[in-house]
N, C-alpha and C positions, 0 to 999 in steps of 0.2 A: 238511942230510943231502939227499940226492937225493927220497926221498918227502915228506918233509915242504914242499919247494920247490912240486913238483908238488898238493900238498893247499891251500897257501896260494894257486895262482897258476889251478888249475883254473876253468871254470865249473861254477857251480855252480845247483841247486835248493832251495829250501827248501820243505815242507810242513806243517810245524806251529811255527808262530809265531804267539803270542798278541800283538796290537800292544799291548795295556792292558799287558803284560809285558815291552816297551820302555821303560818310563818311567824314563829314568835320573835318580837325585836331583838333581843339578843341573837338567835341565829340570823335575823336580817340584817345586823350589822356586821358578823363574823363572814355572812357570804357578799356582802359589800365589800370587805377589806381584801379579802380573797380575789375580789374581780375586779377590784379598782372602781365600785362604780361610786360616786360619789350621793350620797342622801339628802334631803333636805330637814334631815333632824339631827340634833347634836350628839343625841345618845338614847338609847332604849325607851326612858323616861320619858322621854319626848314625844317620841312616837306614842306610846301609851295615854298622853295627854290631849292626844288628836283622835282617840277613840271618844267621839262624844258626837254621835252621829241623830243628825234630825229626819234623815230618809235614806233609802236603799241607795240612790245616786254618789251622796256623800260618803258612804262606808266605800262603794265601789270606784271612786276616785282615789283610796286611799289602796287601797287591794291590789289596785294597777302600779300603782309607785314600789308597794312591797313587791310585785313579779318581776321589777326592775332588776334584784338583784341575782336572778336566775338564771343562769346563763349555761351550765354544763351540765354532760349529764350527770356528775358525781354533785353537783346542785340538786337537783331534782331529787338525786338516791337519797342523800343527806337529809332534805325535806321530808321526804315520805317518812325514814328510819325513825326520825325524831316524832313523827305523829304515833308511829307502831309502838315505839318504846312506850310512851304513855299510853295506848292501845291496852297494850299487854299488863301494863299494873292496875287497870281498870277491869280488868277480866273481860276485855272485848273478845270474842273468840269468833267474830267474822265482821269484815267491813265492806261496804260497796262503796266507792268513793268517786265522786268527780273531778274532773280535771279539765283545762281549759286549752288547749294547744293553740287557738286563734291569740290569745293573749300573748302567747312567747313568741310566734312567728311574725305577728305585727312589731316584733323586734329586731329581728332577723334572725331567731335562735331556731338551730335545725331541729326540725319536727323529731329526729330520730334522738336526739339527746334528751327530751321531754318523756317520748314512750319509752326510750331503754332504760333512763334514769328511771322511771317508776315500776315497770317491769320487775327490774331487779330488784327492788325495795319489797314487794310482793312474794318475790320467792325465797328473799332472807328472813320477811319474817317471819312465815311459813316455815322455815328452816327454824330458825331461833326460838321463837313465841308458839309454834302452833298453831297459828292464827292463819286464816284462812281469809284471802282480799280479793276482789275484783273492781276493776277500772271501769268507768263509765264516762266515755269521752262526749263533752259537753260543747254543744254548739251558741256561741253568743247572739244573743235575740237582737241586738241592736244594729247588726250585721246585715245584711245581705242574706236572702237564700241562697242566692249565688256561690256567696264564700263561705255558706254548709258547704253546699253540694261539692264544691271545690275540699276543703278536709275533709268527706269521706272518701273522696280519691285517694288524695294524699295518704290518710291513714290504710289507704288498702291492705297494706304487707303484713298490719298490726290486729286489723277487726277481730280475727280469730282468737284472739288474745284478752279481748275486750267483753263485758260482760253485758255491756247496754250503750245506747247514746240519749244525751239529756239535753235539755233546756232551759238556760240560766241566763243571768245580766238583766239589765232593766226591763221591767214587767212593764211598766206604762207606756202606751202606745201601743206598743209589740205582742199582737194577738199572736197566741200559739199557731192558728191557721198560717200565717205569714211561713213558717217549714214545715208545710203540710208535706209537697213531694219531697223535701229531705229527710223526712222523717220515713215517706215509703220507703224510699231506695235503702234506708239501712235497715228496713225491716226484712226487706227483700235479701240483704247478705244475711240473716240469720240474726239480728242483734234485738234485743228486747228493747222499751223506750220507756222512759219517764220524760215530764217535764216539771218546772219550778213553775206554777199556777195559783191563784187565787191567796198571795201573799199581799204584795199593795195593787194587785190586778183584781177586777169583780170575777164573780162565781160564772158570770159568763166566759173568762178565758179557764177554768175549770172545765168548764163544758168542753169546750174547743179543743182541749190536751186529751179529753177522752173521745170525740168524736172523731176529729180531722188528723190527731198524730195516734191515734188508737195506742196510750200509753197503759202500762200497768200498773202504773204507781204515779198516783201526785206529790210533788214534793211541796210543801207547805199546804197548801188546800184551806189554809184558815179561815179563810172568809166565807167557805163553804156553807158556813153557819148562818149566812142570809140569804140562801134559797131553800126553801125546805122541801123543794122537790129534788132538790141536787142531795142535801144530807140523805131522804131515803133513799136516791140511788145507790149513793156511795158503800150506804151500809146494805142494801140489797145483794149487790153485786160483790160486795167484800173487798172493794178498792181501796189499799190503804195510801194513806197520808202519812208522809216522814214530816212529821213538825217539829221546829226548832225553838222551844219556848224562849229560850233567853234571846235569840238572835230577833223572834219578831218584839221582845220589850226594847232590845237594844235601839231597832230601828224605827220603832215607835207605830210598828203596827197595833199594837195593844200600848194603853199608858201606864198599864200595873199587868203584873203577872195575875193578879186576881180579877182582872177581865179578860183573859183567856180563852179562848172558845174550847180548847184541846177538851177539856172535860164536859162540856155540853154535847160536842159531838162525839165522843166514847161515849156516852151514857143513852146516845141516840142509834148506837150498835155501828159507829163507823170502826174502822181497822183504824184505829190510830196509833203510830211508833210515834218516841222520842228520839231525838238526833241534835247536834252539833253546830251544824253549817259552818260557820266560820271561827271556831272556838280563839283562834288566839287574838282576833278581835273583838269577839263578843261577852268574853269573861266567863268563858268553864267551857268544859270537854262535856263528855257523854255523860258522866255521873252528876257533875252540878246539876247537866239540866234534866234529871230525872228528879234529883233532891229540890229544884226549885219548882219544878210544877206539882211534886208531892205537896208540899211546903202552902206552896200559895195557894193551889186550888183545891186543897182538902181532900185527894185522893185517898182511896182504902187502899188497904194491904192488895184486896183482890183487882185493884184496879190499877194497880205497879205493874202486880202480877200478870195481868191479861198486857198490859200495853209490853213489856219485857218479852212474852210471847211471839205477840203480833209480829214485833220487830223478824224474828228466827223464820215466823210463815211468812211473810214477805217478801225474804230475800230472793235471790236469783242461784242460791244453792242447789246444786246436782242432790238430787233425791234422798241418795244413800248420807252423805253430808248434814245435810238437812235434819234428817230423823236422828241422826245421832248428837249433833246438840240439842234441838230439842228433848231428846232423853235426857240430857244433861243437864238442861235447864229444868225439867219435871222434877227429876231426881232433887236438886238444890232445895225446891219450895216445899218437896215433900219432908226434906228432913227438919227435925228440930232447929227454931232457929237458936244461931251460934254454935253450930254444928260444922 
């Protein structure tokens, strides 16, 4: 179909992608063998068989098990490059990616291995694929704010090479306000801020992320639909949502794609983008998410085009690079289908 072909070929930006969540089972086993790590699974197929999550925490338990194979700078480099190779094949022109240093330091992994491995991969992706990439350092919200402040201090030598900070991990019972002082300190160092909110948590968590953390984007935000005032605020202020449709269905935020709030938010003027979250665990990378939303929600071609453009506009790219990519994007959609 014409729209499907355009979705597959169009230039793309991805703004909600956890690098540790791109760890495919085959790579997990290769790294485990390289590092002498024993996995609680007999094969990659056994890992995939465990991808039946009832909620976010069940996913996180497996996610942290997978992180256990990541030990050296080479491991982090290889993980990121595996994602970039897929991204280039999908014509992803820019990616802003989350990573979780605390998930690795808790295992005794040197922070330099994490930062240096991922940053080297970003440079290699630009050299090899012409793909621009930025890293967003996330704080694990189930940990104390003091741990977050310690991470910010520990990361000081790398902060000028990051595009921002984020807040992820278990949302329930961990409101954004918990990290208010940490985010204020990060912003004082010139870093932009984003936060996961309104996935499993209520709309009040989205309000808190906006007011207490002063974020530029909301990651997920799909439960904003439950608060008409919040929807109006998001639309009026053009605050982007980085939505991950397949993830939301896989984690039972919505039972079916047809129930997802994405289209309703978009049609009420919210700046919605589509992303893949933790694609190795949720059954699809960026193109898969775009196709699933288009098919399941009855998106029009114009709506698909708007969602894709929103992602470039919502990025933290420098103005010159952003303008160039928007020009490339608009030229693609202006050309005849199939050109």
